[in-house]
N, C-alpha and C positions, 0 to 999 in steps of 0.2 A: 448050526442046523439051518437057520433061516437063509444064510448065504448059499448053502448047498441046495436048498429048495429053489432059490432065485436062479442059481446057475443052471439047474436042470428044468426050470419052469414047472416044478411040481407043487401043486397047491398043498398047503399045510393042513393036516388033519388034526383039529384041536383035541379030539379024543385019544389020539395016539401019543400025546406029549407027556413027558415026565414032568414032575413039578419043577425041576431045575430048568428044563427047556421052556416051560410056560413062563417062568420068571425072566428068562433071557429074552423071550419074545416081547413081554410087556416092557422091559427096559429098552429094547430097540424101538418099539412103537412110541414110547414116551419121548425118546430123543427125536424121532421123526415128527411127532406132534409139536414139539418145541420149535423145531426148524420151520414147520409149516405155519405155525402161528406167527412167527417172525416174518416169514415170507409174505403171508397174506396181509400183514400190517405194514409192509414195506420197510421194516427195520433191518432187513438183510437184503443184499444185492440180488435181486431176482435173476438178472442176466447171468451172473456167475453160477448161481445154484442150478439153473436150467442147463447151462452149457456143460457144467461139470458132472451133474448128477441125474439128468433127465431119465436116461434109460435104466439106471439102477433103481431109482425111486419107483418107476413104473413096474419093474419086475418084482420088487419087494411088495408093492401094493397088490399085484396080481396073485402072488403066492400066499399072501396073508389076509386076503379079503374074507375068506371063510372064518379065519381065526378072529378077525375084527367083529364080524357078525355074531360069532359065538359069544364073545366077551360082552357085546351089547345086550344079548339076551340074558346071560348069566348075571350080569351086574344090574340089569334093568336100567341101563343107561344108553338110550338110543343115540346119543350124540358122542359116545366115546370115540376118540380118534377121528372126529369129524373134520378137523382142520387138515389132517393129512389126506383124507379122502377128497376134500374140496380142492386142495392144491393139485392133486393128481388129475381129478376130473376136469377142472376148469383151466389149468395152466400147462398140464403136460399132455393129456389126451387131445385137447382142443388145439394145441399148437403143433402137434406132430405132423 
């Protein structure tokens, strides 16, 4: 579903997700957060990540930004997925 939203550039509606879809979105964002943490700490090759995944990462961020904000409120964790957000804002949007 996340990839379908990214392909059509349709923002995710957190209230319309099934529990299974919610679980899959959290798994996707956990993976992206892991990549982002390593990207920001220079333990992954930034040039390769940006060259190979720039547009896809931006699209995923755009369609899941409402979902990310929803999770931050529900979990009362304002920094949830912050590394992914920082990578997109500081290294993808600013370098486009």
